[in-house]
C-alpha positions in Angstrom: -4.4 11.1 62.9 -5.5 13.4 65.7 -8.5 15.6 65.1 -9.6 18.6 67.3 -13.1 19.9 67.0 -14.4 23.0 68.7 -17.8 24.5 69.3 -19.6 27.1 71.3 -18.6 30.4 69.9 -21.0 33.2 69.1 -22.2 36.7 69.8 -22.9 37.8 73.3 -23.4 41.1 75.1 -20.9 42.4 77.7 -21.5 40.7 81.0 -22.8 37.5 79.4 -21.5 34.0 79.2 -20.4 31.4 76.7 -19.1 27.9 77.0 -16.6 26.6 74.5 -16.1 22.9 74.0 -13.3 20.9 72.4 -13.0 17.2 71.6 -9.8 15.5 70.6 -10.1 12.2 68.7 -7.9 9.7 66.9 -4.8 7.8 68.0 -3.5 9.6 71.1 -0.8 8.2 73.3 1.2 10.2 75.8 0.9 13.0 78.3 -1.7 15.6 77.2 -1.9 19.2 77.9 -5.2 20.7 76.7 -5.9 24.4 76.5 -7.4 27.4 74.8 -5.7 30.2 72.9 -7.2 33.3 71.3 -6.2 35.8 68.6 -7.8 39.2 67.9 -7.2 41.1 64.6 -3.8 42.7 64.6 -2.7 40.9 67.8 -0.6 37.9 68.6 -2.1 34.6 69.6 -2.1 34.3 73.3 -2.7 31.6 75.8 -6.0 31.9 77.6 -6.0 28.8 79.8 -4.6 25.3 79.9 -5.0 22.2 82.0 -2.7 19.3 82.5 -3.8 15.7 83.1 -2.9 16.2 86.7 -5.5 18.9 86.9 -3.0 21.7 87.2 -4.3 24.9 85.5 -3.0 28.3 84.5 -4.8 31.3 83.2 -4.1 34.6 81.4 -4.2 37.2 84.1 -7.0 39.2 82.5 -9.4 36.2 82.6 -8.7 34.9 86.1 -11.9 34.8 88.1 -14.0 35.0 85.0 -13.0 31.9 82.9 -12.8 28.3 84.1 -11.2 25.5 82.2 -12.1 21.8 82.7 -11.2 18.5 81.1 -12.3 14.9 81.0 -9.2 12.7 80.7 -11.1 9.7 79.6 -13.0 11.4 76.8 -10.2 13.8 75.8 -12.4 16.8 76.0 -11.7 20.3 77.4 -14.2 23.1 78.0 -13.9 26.8 78.7 -16.6 28.4 80.7 -16.5 32.2 80.1 -18.4 34.5 82.4 -18.6 38.2 82.7 -17.4 38.6 79.2 -15.9 42.0 78.1 -15.5 43.5 74.6 -11.8 43.0 74.9 -12.4 39.2 75.0 -13.5 39.4 71.4 -11.3 37.1 69.3 -11.0 33.8 67.5 -10.6 31.1 70.1 -8.5 28.0 69.3 -8.3 24.7 71.2 -4.9 23.1 71.4 -4.0 19.6 72.4 -0.3 19.0 73.1 0.9 15.4 73.2 4.2 14.7 75.0 5.8 11.3 74.2 8.7 10.5 76.5 11.9 10.2 74.5 10.3 11.4 71.3 9.0 14.9 71.7 5.9 17.1 71.8 3.3 17.4 69.1 0.6 20.1 68.9 -2.8 19.7 67.4 -5.1 22.7 66.8 -8.7 23.2 66.2 -10.1 25.3 63.4 -11.0 28.2 65.7 -14.3 29.6 66.8 -15.3 33.3 66.8 -16.3 34.9 70.0 -17.7 38.4 69.8 -18.7 40.5 72.8 -20.7 43.7 72.2 -20.5 46.7 74.5 
């Protein structure tokens, strides 16, 4: 089984910083895309940032220049450094690990979510 464990959420004032961490463990074989999503009350879950094993990254437009995603391919970890936080960043943040096995398909594994609250 694949397990995804998150940490780093909390309460911070606007303009502050938080660093979220995610570790994937278990039997993992294939191409991995690791990323962070978030979901605020009454809103749809949205992609915040993701990174492929090649290092290619993409970000939600509203977090570009403020958030940075990074990964360690050997340890199967992915972090999200969040700077200049705004109240609208308040949400539950989820780590997702997507495993692509050629000729088989893709499998998604999710963390339990960690609350990020930004006060104004």
